[in-house]
C-alpha positions as CSV (number, residue, x, y, z in Angstrom):
1,M,105.4,101.8,123.7
2,A,104.8,102.4,120.0
3,F,104.9,99.9,117.2
4,I,108.5,99.0,116.2
5,N,109.6,98.1,112.7
6,R,111.0,94.6,113.4
7,F,112.0,93.7,109.9
8,T,112.1,95.1,106.4
9,A,113.1,93.5,103.1
10,N,113.0,94.1,99.4
11,D,112.8,90.7,97.9
12,C,110.8,88.3,95.9
13,G,108.5,86.6,98.4
14,A,105.6,87.3,100.8
15,M,104.5,87.7,104.4
16,T,102.1,85.4,106.3
17,F,100.5,85.5,109.7
18,T,99.3,82.3,111.4
19,G,98.4,81.5,115.0
20,N,95.4,80.8,117.1
21,T,93.3,81.8,120.1
22,L,94.0,80.1,123.4
23,G,90.4,80.2,124.6
24,L,86.8,79.4,123.8
25,S,83.8,81.6,124.4
26,G,82.0,81.3,127.7
27,D,79.1,82.6,129.9
28,S,80.2,85.8,131.6
29,N,77.8,85.1,134.5
30,V,79.0,81.7,135.3
31,Q,82.6,80.7,136.1
32,N,84.2,78.5,133.5
33,T,81.1,77.7,131.6
34,A,80.7,77.4,127.8
35,G,78.5,80.1,126.2
36,T,78.2,82.7,123.5
37,D,79.5,85.8,125.3
38,G,82.5,87.7,123.9
39,T,84.8,86.4,126.6
40,I,86.7,83.1,127.1
41,G,85.5,80.8,129.8
42,A,88.2,78.1,129.4
43,F,91.6,77.8,127.8
44,I,92.4,75.4,124.9
45,T,95.0,72.8,125.8
46,L,96.9,70.3,123.8
47,D,96.2,67.7,126.4
48,S,93.2,66.0,124.9
49,S,92.4,64.2,128.2
50,S,91.8,67.5,129.9
51,T,88.2,68.8,129.8
52,V,86.1,71.6,131.4
53,D,82.4,70.8,131.9
54,A,80.1,71.8,129.0
55,Y,83.0,72.5,126.6
56,P,82.7,70.3,123.5
57,P,85.7,68.3,122.2
58,P,87.3,69.5,118.9
59,T,86.0,68.3,115.6
60,I,89.2,66.2,115.2
61,V,88.9,64.0,118.3
62,G,92.0,63.7,120.4
63,S,93.7,66.9,119.0
64,A,93.0,69.2,121.9
65,G,91.0,69.7,125.1
66,T,90.1,72.5,127.6
67,T,91.5,73.7,130.9
68,T,91.2,76.5,133.4
69,N,94.9,76.5,134.2
70,Y,96.9,79.0,132.1
71,T,100.2,76.9,132.5
72,E,98.4,74.1,130.7
73,N,97.0,76.2,127.8
74,G,98.2,75.7,124.3
75,S,96.9,75.6,120.7
76,E,98.2,74.7,117.3
77,A,98.3,76.4,113.9
78,V,99.7,75.5,110.5
79,L,102.4,77.6,108.8
80,N,101.9,77.3,105.0
81,L,105.0,78.1,102.9
82,P,105.2,77.5,99.1
83,P,107.9,75.0,98.0
84,G,111.3,76.6,97.6
85,S,110.7,79.2,100.3
86,T,113.4,80.5,102.6
87,V,112.3,82.1,105.9
88,L,113.9,85.6,106.2
89,Y,112.3,86.5,109.6
90,A,109.8,85.2,112.1
91,E,108.3,86.9,115.2
92,L,106.1,85.2,117.8
93,I,103.5,87.6,119.4
94,W,101.3,86.6,122.3
95,G,99.2,88.2,125.0
96,G,95.9,88.2,127.0
97,L,94.1,89.6,129.9
98,Y,96.3,89.6,133.0
99,L,94.4,91.8,135.4
100,G,90.7,91.6,136.3
101,G,88.3,90.9,139.2
102,D,90.4,89.5,142.1
103,E,93.1,88.1,139.8
104,D,96.4,89.7,139.1
105,L,99.1,88.0,137.0
106,T,101.4,91.1,136.8
107,A,104.3,89.2,138.2
108,L,104.0,86.5,135.6
109,I,103.6,88.3,132.2
110,N,107.3,88.4,131.6
111,D,107.7,84.7,132.1
112,D,108.9,82.5,129.3
113,I,106.1,80.8,127.3
114,L,106.4,77.5,125.3
115,F,106.7,77.2,121.5
116,S,107.0,74.1,119.4
117,T,107.9,73.6,115.7
118,P,107.4,70.8,113.2
119,I,110.8,69.4,114.3
120,L,111.2,70.6,117.9
121,G,109.1,70.1,121.0
122,N,108.2,72.7,123.6
123,T,110.9,75.3,123.7
124,P,111.0,78.2,126.3
125,I,110.7,81.6,124.6
126,T,111.7,84.7,126.5
127,P,109.8,88.0,125.7
128,D,111.7,90.9,124.2
129,A,111.5,94.0,126.4
130,L,111.6,96.3,123.4
131,T,108.1,95.2,122.3
132,A,106.5,94.7,125.8
133,N,103.2,96.6,126.4
134,E,100.4,96.6,129.0
135,F,97.3,98.7,128.9
136,G,94.3,98.4,131.2
137,G,94.7,94.8,132.0
138,F,95.7,93.8,128.5
139,Y,99.3,92.8,127.7
140,M,101.3,91.7,124.7
141,R,104.8,90.3,124.4
142,S,106.9,89.1,121.4
143,A,110.2,87.5,120.5
144,D,112.3,86.9,117.4
145,V,112.0,83.2,116.6
146,T,113.6,83.3,113.1
147,A,116.2,80.5,113.7
148,L,113.5,78.2,115.0
149,V,111.2,78.8,112.1
150,Q,114.0,78.6,109.5
151,A,114.8,75.1,110.9
152,G,111.2,74.1,111.2
153,G,109.9,75.3,107.8
154,G,106.2,74.8,107.0
155,G,104.0,72.7,109.2
156,T,102.3,72.6,112.6
157,Y,103.4,75.0,115.3
158,S,102.1,75.6,118.8
159,A,102.3,78.1,121.6
160,G,101.2,77.8,125.2
161,S,101.7,78.5,128.9
162,V,100.6,82.1,128.1
163,P,99.7,83.9,131.3
164,A,96.0,85.0,131.2
165,I,92.9,84.8,133.4
166,V,89.4,83.4,132.9
167,N,87.2,84.9,135.6
168,A,83.4,84.9,135.8
169,S,82.9,88.7,135.9
170,G,85.1,89.5,132.9
171,F,83.7,90.4,129.5
172,V,87.2,90.7,128.1
173,N,88.9,87.5,129.0
174,H,91.2,86.5,126.1
175,A,94.6,85.0,125.2
176,G,96.2,84.0,122.0
177,W,99.3,84.0,119.8
178,T,100.4,85.0,116.3
179,L,103.4,83.8,114.3
180,A,104.4,86.5,111.7
181,V,106.7,85.2,109.0
182,V,108.5,86.9,106.1
183,Y,109.9,84.6,103.4
184,R,111.7,84.6,100.1
185,N,110.4,82.7,97.1
186,T,111.7,83.3,93.6
187,S,108.3,82.3,92.1
188,L,106.6,85.3,93.7
189,N,106.6,89.0,93.0
190,N,109.3,91.5,93.9
191,R,108.0,93.1,97.1
192,N,108.8,95.5,99.8
193,M,107.8,93.8,103.1
194,N,107.7,95.3,106.5
195,L,106.7,93.9,109.9
196,Y,105.7,96.2,112.8
197,V,105.1,94.8,116.4
198,G,103.9,96.5,119.5
199,A,100.8,98.3,120.8
200,E,99.5,101.9,121.1
201,G,96.9,101.0,123.8
202,Q,93.3,99.8,123.9
203,V,91.0,101.1,121.2
204,S,87.4,101.9,122.3
205,N,84.6,104.4,121.8
206,G,86.2,107.8,121.8
207,N,89.8,106.3,122.0
208,P,91.1,105.8,118.5
209,S,94.7,104.8,117.8
210,D,96.9,106.2,115.0
211,V,99.9,104.1,114.0
212,P,102.2,105.9,111.5
213,I,104.6,103.6,109.6
214,S,107.6,104.1,107.3
215,G,110.5,102.2,105.8
216,F,108.9,101.2,102.5
217,L,108.5,102.7,99.0
218,T,105.6,102.2,96.6
219,P,106.5,101.8,92.9
220,P,107.1,105.0,90.8
221,T,104.3,104.3,88.3
222,G,101.3,102.0,87.8
223,D,99.0,100.3,90.3
224,V,100.2,99.9,93.9
225,D,99.3,96.3,94.7
226,A,99.5,95.8,98.5
227,R,98.3,93.5,101.2
228,V,97.9,94.3,104.9
229,L,98.3,91.8,107.6
230,L,96.9,92.4,111.1
231,S,96.9,90.7,114.5
232,A,94.7,92.0,117.4
233,Q,93.4,90.8,120.7
234,E,89.8,90.9,122.2
235,G,87.8,91.7,119.1
236,D,84.2,90.5,119.3
237,A,82.0,89.3,116.4
238,N,78.8,90.4,118.1
239,I,79.8,94.0,118.9
240,N,79.8,96.5,116.0
241,G,81.8,99.6,115.4
242,D,85.4,98.6,115.2
243,Q,87.2,99.8,112.1
244,A,90.7,99.6,110.6
245,L,91.6,102.3,108.2
246,F,94.7,102.7,106.1
247,G,96.1,105.4,103.7
248,P,98.9,107.8,103.1
249,D,97.8,110.3,105.8
250,S,95.0,111.2,108.1
251,G,93.1,113.0,105.4
252,T,93.0,110.2,102.9
253,L,92.2,107.0,104.9
254,T,90.1,104.1,103.5
255,N,88.4,101.4,105.4
256,L,90.1,98.0,105.2
257,S,87.8,95.0,104.8
258,G,88.0,91.3,103.8
259,P,85.9,88.1,103.5
260,R,85.8,87.7,107.3
261,N,86.4,91.3,108.3
262,P,83.5,93.7,107.6
263,A,84.5,97.3,107.3
264,G,82.1,98.1,110.2
265,N,83.1,95.2,112.5
266,F,86.7,94.5,111.4
267,F,88.0,92.6,114.4
268,G,85.6,89.8,115.3
269,S,87.6,86.8,116.7
270,Q,88.5,85.6,113.2
271,I,91.6,83.5,112.4
272,T,92.1,83.8,108.6
273,D,94.5,82.6,106.0
274,D,96.6,84.6,103.4
275,S,93.4,85.2,101.3
276,G,91.4,86.5,104.3
277,N,89.2,83.4,104.5
278,I,88.7,81.4,107.6
279,D,91.6,79.1,108.6
280,T,90.3,75.9,110.0
281,S,93.7,74.1,110.3
282,G,94.4,75.0,113.9
283,S,93.1,73.7,117.2
284,Y,89.3,74.0,117.4
285,G,89.5,75.3,113.8
286,F,85.9,74.6,113.0
287,R,84.4,76.5,115.9
288,N,84.2,80.0,114.5
289,H,81.9,82.9,115.2
290,T,80.0,84.3,112.2
291,P,81.2,87.7,111.1
292,G,78.8,90.5,110.3
293,T,77.6,94.0,111.4
294,P,77.0,92.7,114.0
295,G,78.1,89.1,113.7
296,T,76.8,86.1,115.7
297,N,78.7,84.2,118.4
298,I,78.5,80.4,118.5
299,F,78.5,78.3,121.6
300,A,82.1,77.7,122.7
301,G,83.6,79.4,119.6
302,R,87.2,80.5,119.1
303,Q,87.2,83.8,120.9
304,G,89.3,86.9,121.5
305,W,92.0,86.8,118.9
306,D,92.2,88.1,115.3
307,I,94.6,87.3,112.5
308,T,93.8,88.5,109.0
309,N,95.3,89.4,105.6
310,V,93.4,91.8,103.4
311,S,93.9,93.7,100.2
312,A,95.0,97.3,100.2
313,N,95.4,97.7,96.5
314,N,95.8,101.4,95.5
315,Y,95.3,102.6,99.0
316,L,98.7,104.4,98.6
317,P,99.9,106.6,95.7
318,N,103.1,106.1,93.7
319,N,106.4,107.0,95.3
320,Q,104.9,107.0,98.8
321,S,107.3,106.1,101.7
322,T,105.0,106.7,104.7
323,A,101.5,105.6,105.7
324,L,99.0,105.6,108.5
325,F,96.9,103.0,110.2
326,Q,94.0,104.3,112.2
327,F,91.9,102.1,114.5
328,N,88.7,103.3,116.0
329,S,85.5,102.0,117.6
330,T,82.0,103.0,118.5
331,G,81.4,99.9,120.6
332,D,84.0,97.2,120.7
333,L,87.2,97.2,122.8
334,Y,90.4,95.7,121.3
335,M,94.1,96.1,120.9
336,P,96.2,95.6,117.7
337,N,99.6,94.0,118.4
338,A,101.2,93.3,115.0
339,L,101.0,94.9,111.5
340,G,102.5,93.8,108.2
341,I,102.4,95.4,104.8
342,Q,103.7,93.9,101.6
343,I,103.9,96.0,98.4
344,D,104.6,94.9,94.9
345,F,107.1,97.5,94.0
346,G,107.4,96.8,90.3
347,E,109.7,94.6,88.2
348,A,113.1,95.0,86.6
349,D,113.0,94.0,82.9
350,L,116.5,93.4,81.4
351,D,117.0,93.3,77.6
352,M,120.3,92.0,76.2
353,D,121.7,92.8,72.8
354,K,124.8,91.0,71.6
355,E,127.0,92.0,68.7
356,V,130.2,90.6,67.2
357,N,132.7,92.7,65.3
358,K,133.2,90.2,62.5
359,T,130.9,87.9,60.6
360,M,133.7,86.2,58.6
361,T,137.0,85.1,60.2
362,H,139.7,82.5,60.2
363,K,141.5,80.2,62.6
364,G,143.7,82.2,65.0
365,D,141.8,85.5,64.5
366,V,140.4,87.5,67.4
367,L,136.7,88.4,67.7
368,T,135.2,91.0,70.0
369,Y,131.8,90.5,71.6
370,T,129.8,93.4,72.9
371,V,126.7,92.8,75.1
372,T,124.5,95.7,76.0
373,I,122.2,95.1,79.0
374,T,119.3,97.6,79.4
375,N,116.8,97.8,82.3
376,D,113.5,98.6,80.7
377,G,111.6,98.0,84.0
378,V,110.5,100.4,86.8
379,V,113.0,99.3,89.5
380,E,116.6,98.4,89.7
381,A,117.7,94.9,88.8
382,D,119.6,93.3,91.6
383,N,121.4,89.9,92.1
384,A,122.4,90.0,88.5
385,Y,124.7,87.2,87.3
386,F,126.2,87.2,83.7
387,E,127.3,84.1,81.8
388,D,128.3,83.3,78.3
389,Q,129.1,79.6,77.5
390,L,131.3,80.2,74.5
391,S,131.2,78.1,71.4
392,A,133.6,75.2,71.0
393,G,135.3,77.2,68.3
394,A,136.1,80.2,70.5
395,E,138.6,80.5,73.4
396,F,138.3,83.4,75.8
397,I,141.4,85.7,76.0
398,Q,142.1,86.3,79.7
399,N,141.9,89.8,81.1
400,T,140.1,91.3,78.0
401,L,136.7,91.6,79.6
402,T,135.4,95.2,80.3
403,I,132.3,96.6,82.0
404,D,131.4,100.0,80.9
405,G,134.9,100.5,79.4
406,V,136.7,99.4,82.6
407,T,138.9,96.3,82.4
408,Q,138.0,93.6,84.8
409,P,141.0,91.4,85.4
410,G,140.2,87.8,86.3
411,L,136.6,87.8,85.1
412,D,135.7,85.1,82.6
413,P,132.3,85.0,80.8
414,A,132.4,81.2,80.6
415,V,132.6,81.0,84.3
416,G,130.2,83.8,85.0
417,F,130.3,86.7,87.4
418,P,127.9,89.0,89.3
419,L,127.0,92.5,88.3
420,D,126.2,95.6,90.4
421,P,122.5,96.6,90.5
422,I,121.3,98.1,87.2
423,P,118.9,101.1,87.9
424,A,115.8,101.4,85.8
425,G,116.4,103.1,82.5
426,E,120.2,102.5,82.6
427,S,122.5,100.1,80.7
428,R,125.7,98.1,81.2
429,V,128.0,97.4,78.3
430,I,130.2,94.3,78.5
431,T,132.9,93.5,76.0
432,Y,135.3,90.5,75.8
433,K,137.6,88.9,73.2
434,V,137.9,85.4,72.0
435,R,140.4,83.6,69.7
436,V,139.0,81.5,66.8
437,G,139.8,77.8,66.8
438,K,139.2,75.1,64.3
439,K,135.4,75.5,63.8
440,C,133.5,76.6,60.8
441,F,130.6,78.2,62.5
442,I,130.9,80.1,65.8
443,I,127.5,80.8,67.3
444,N,126.5,81.6,70.8
445,E,124.4,83.7,73.2
446,A,124.7,85.2,76.7
447,T,122.4,84.7,79.6
448,L,121.7,86.8,82.7
449,T,119.9,85.8,85.9
450,Y,118.6,88.6,88.1
451,S,115.8,89.8,90.5
452,C,113.6,87.0,91.7
453,G,115.2,84.3,89.6
454,K,114.4,86.0,86.2
455,V,116.5,85.0,83.2
456,A,117.3,87.2,80.2
457,T,118.9,85.7,77.1
458,S,120.6,87.7,74.4
459,N,120.2,87.2,70.6
460,S,122.5,84.7,69.0
461,V,125.4,85.9,66.9
462,L,127.1,83.9,64.1
463,T,130.6,84.1,62.7
464,T,131.7,81.9,59.8
465,S,135.4,80.8,59.8
466,C,136.9,80.3,56.4
467,Q,140.3,78.6,56.3
468,S,142.2,76.5,53.8
469,S,142.5,73.8,56.4
470,C,138.8,73.1,56.4
471,G,139.1,70.6,53.5
472,G,135.5,69.7,54.2
473,E,136.5,68.2,57.5
474,D,134.0,70.2,59.4
475,G,131.4,70.5,56.7
476,C,132.7,73.9,55.7
477,S,132.3,75.4,52.3
478,C,134.4,78.6,52.2
């Protein structure tokens, strides 16, 4: 089954992947023994009293242990969200080796797993059949966990009871989980964000995998700033040849790379943060293989699961709505299971010019304000909200407000009102009338909030009210 676009959004915010492996590297020749081979010999468990011989305790004593029973496996990871963030979507992805040697867990891979949040203990999660995949003993499953993550927010999450095997003859024992999150935050750039979940099969020497994606649009001009997020299972640090390429089509692909993901050995059992650097916050977070071409495995290191976030700046041209991931290998065997791409698609830039039809007036007179709003940016301005807190010397005349010449009954600038999106290069003209009260100087300005919490403020306009009743009472000199 192909990758599925599970979520798309055009919003100010970002994407983040977190998660962890569920196993530590072992010795492929000896059952359940710690070692440096590219296969897990024991599962991580959140029961710190459980231990498997020769496997070291975590750096933070009492935070985790080891087990050979998949029903007891579990690991933690930290979801970091900036203050003021709102979770738009969250998907939990998990998988492992279910078939190998004399072990066969086929009947169990559709079972519920356990997932916990910062505010909720172990909760059964049922896999979604739409994203279910199995290839050559590898399997992956996923589920929409948006409601749970919206309630939980940032903090420590865990997943466990993931069916998988740890047999002595296997060089590809693995298990792990990824939490993919899309969130809104008005302090961040306006972005197109897409999450794809699934699998196209195992990637190995002579068996590349092409994953076409769509559902996005790069900005019409300027740099195309983008980041790519990837999750994969069974990548090895000490085996060269695995590559992740990205571009608009098969003829213009470029190698992806990052601080822990060399271009020539991209998937190497590395759990990284949003900058592509190692994430040590999860269970056994300080036991990490060394990346390289080839890299070096450590004794009982976090093994068999990759989560990374790397730059793809200017990998795509302007006005591009399709792209291609290509995964290949000359040595390693692995399977991608989640892909994310966030693209800064440019900013709206609203300019407001305010005019008044009279600079001199008198009590009881009527003034007409005209506000012209122009989008000088490269994308449309959305979520626009207009407001004009009128001067104390001016009273709005009901049902006189117009937008682009059309009367808008009931709208009041002092209360404020939303505007339809304003495309790049276009303008909106708002007019409204006020009646002059007993005030010598009438001065005010309009404000407009729009895309990603931006605020535009008009110029100030001044009208002087001359009237015989001033008598110096308001400091007038007419």
